[in-house]
N, C-alpha and C positions, 0 to 999 in steps of 0.2 A: 504494500500500500504506500502511496506517495501523496500524502495530504499536504496541501500548500495553502497557507493562510493568506487570504486576500484582505479581510477586514476583521475586527474583533468578533463579529458574529457570522462570518461567512468564510468557508474554505472550499477548495475544489480538489478533485482527484481524478486521475485516469480511472478506467473501469475497476470497480470493486467486485469482490466475490462474496457469496453468502457467508463464508467463514470469516470474513472481515468485520461483520457487524458487531460482534462482542467488543473488539478493539475500538471500533468507532464510538460505541457507547462509552467505553472506559475512557476515551479521550475527551469526553464531555459533550459530545454532540447529542442533540435531542431530535433532530430532523434530518432526513436524507432526501435529496431531490435527484431523480434520474433524468438527465437531459439527453440520454442516448436512446435512439430508436431501437426497438427490438430487432428490426431487420438487419442490424449491424452485428448482432450477437448470436452465438449458439444458444439453444434452449436453456442450458444450465446457468447462463448469465443474463437471461432476459428479466425484465422488470418484475414479473410475478414471482420469480425465485428470490430475487433480492428483497422484494416486499415481504415475503413470508419470513425471511431471516430477520429483517428489520423489526417487524411486528413482534416476533418472538423475543426480541431484546427490549421491547417497549419503546421503540423509536417510531416517530411519525415518518411516513414515507409518501412521497408524491412523485408522479410521473409527468414530465413536461418534455416530450420528445422535441429536440431541436435539430434543424438542418439549416442550410443557407436559406432555403425557401420558407421555412417556418419561423425564422428569427424576426417576427413581426412585432409591431408596437404592442399588440394585445398580449403576445407571449412574453415580451419583456416586462410588461406591467404585471402579468401573472407571476413571473419569477420573483419580482420585487415584492409582491404581496405575500407570497409563500414565505419569503425570508422575514418580512415584517411581522407576520402572524405566528411565527415559530416561537415556542416558549423557551428557546435557548439557541445555542450555536447550530448553524446549518452546514452540512456537507453536501455539495452538489458534485455529481460525477458525469462524465461522458467518456469518449475514447481516450482523450489525452488531458482533459481539464480545460482545453482552450475554449470550447463552446460555453462552458460554465463561466469562464472569465469574461468572455465577450458579452453574454447576456447580463451579467452583473454590471459591467462597465456601461452598457447602454442604459441600464436602469438607474445608474447614478448620475447620468448627464443632467445638468441643471440643478442637482442637489449637492454635488461636490465639484470643486475646480477640476477641469480636464487634466491638468498636470498631476493632481493628486490621484486621480483615477488610474492614469497610466503608470504612475510610480508604484501604486499598490500592486497592479498586475505584474509589472516588471520585477518587483521584489520577489514575487512568487514564481518567477521564471517564465512569464508569458509576455512576450514583446508584442504589444498591440498598437504601436505607433500608427499603423495604417488606419486605425479607427479615429484618429484625431479629428479629421474634417467632419465626420459624422457626429462625434461627441460634441464638437463645438457648435454644429448646426442645431443639435438637439438642445443644448444649453441655451442658445439664443431663442429658440422656440419657447422654451420653458419660461423665459423672462417676459415674453410678449403676452 
C-alpha cells in the first residue's frame, strides 16, 4: 500500500486490496472512496470486494468511478461532498492515485490558492502543473 497524504483529511493511493482495509482503518481512516472503474480490475479487486472488506472493518465506502470522460463538474462536486461529509480522514484510490489527486484539486479550485493546491499534490508525488489553467479558470468562476 502506498498512501500519500494530500491534505489533513484526504489521502490517495494506487489500487488497494481487500486485505489492506484493516491497515487502512488502523491508520485512522474512516472512509474509503473508489475512483477506479470496475472495468479496469479483475473481479477480486472490483469495488464490491473492496466494499465488503471495508464494511467488515467498519469503514464507510463509496464508489465514484472516474475517467477522463466522467471527470465532470457534478462528479467533482460529489467527491468534494463525500470528503466533507466523512466523519474522519478519507482515503481515495484509483490505479495510481492520480485521478484521486486530480478530482481533489478540481474540487479545491476557488477554495484554496492554485499554488497551494499544486504544492499539496506535488508533495504527495503527483505533478499536476498541466491543471493550472483549468484550476485558475475555475477559481475565477468561483469568484464571479
